[in-house]
C-alpha positions, -999 to 999 in steps of 0.1 A, spaced: 91 -136 -26 58 -136 -44 48 -105 -64 19 -97 -41 40 -95 -10 65 -73 -27 38 -49 -37 24 -49 -2 58 -40 12 62 -11 -13 27 2 -5 35 2 33 68 21 26 49 46 4 23 51 32 49 56 58 68 81 36 35 100 30 29 102 68 63 115 74 61 141 47 26 152 57 32 155 95 67 170 93 52 203 79 31 225 102 -4 234 92 -9 269 77 25 273 59 27 301 34 59 290 18 50 273 -16 78 247 -13 66 235 22 30 234 10 41 213 -20 59 189 3 28 186 25 6 180 -5 30 155 -19 29 137 14 -9 135 11 -7 121 -24 20 96 -16 2 84 15 -31 78 -4 -13 62 -33 5 39 -8 -29 28 6 -41 19 -29 -8 1 -37 -11 -19 -5 -47 -29 -13 -37 -40 -48 -9 -61 -33 -33 -77 -9 -57 -85 -37 -29 -99 -59 -17 -121 -30 -52 -134 -24 -59 -141 -61 -26 -159 -68 -27 -182 -38 -25 -219 -46 -57 -236 -37 -56 -269 -19 -69 -296 -42 -101 -313 -30 -98 -351 -26 -131 -366 -37 -141 -398 -21 -167 -418 -40 -169 -446 -15 -203 -449 1 
């Protein structure tokens, strides 16, 4: 597996984990531990989006280009 695809998979897993952490806690919690879990879910989800974008860019940059066959026959 190329490095770009591996980073994309890790980013998607991070994003999914962030969604689960964020939406598993109800809004308006006063318990500091639950608020920390919700905030961590936000951070992990946003970081996962960035990691996914970096993986996509790495994948696109490292693709092998098809060599052009030049024909000089007229």
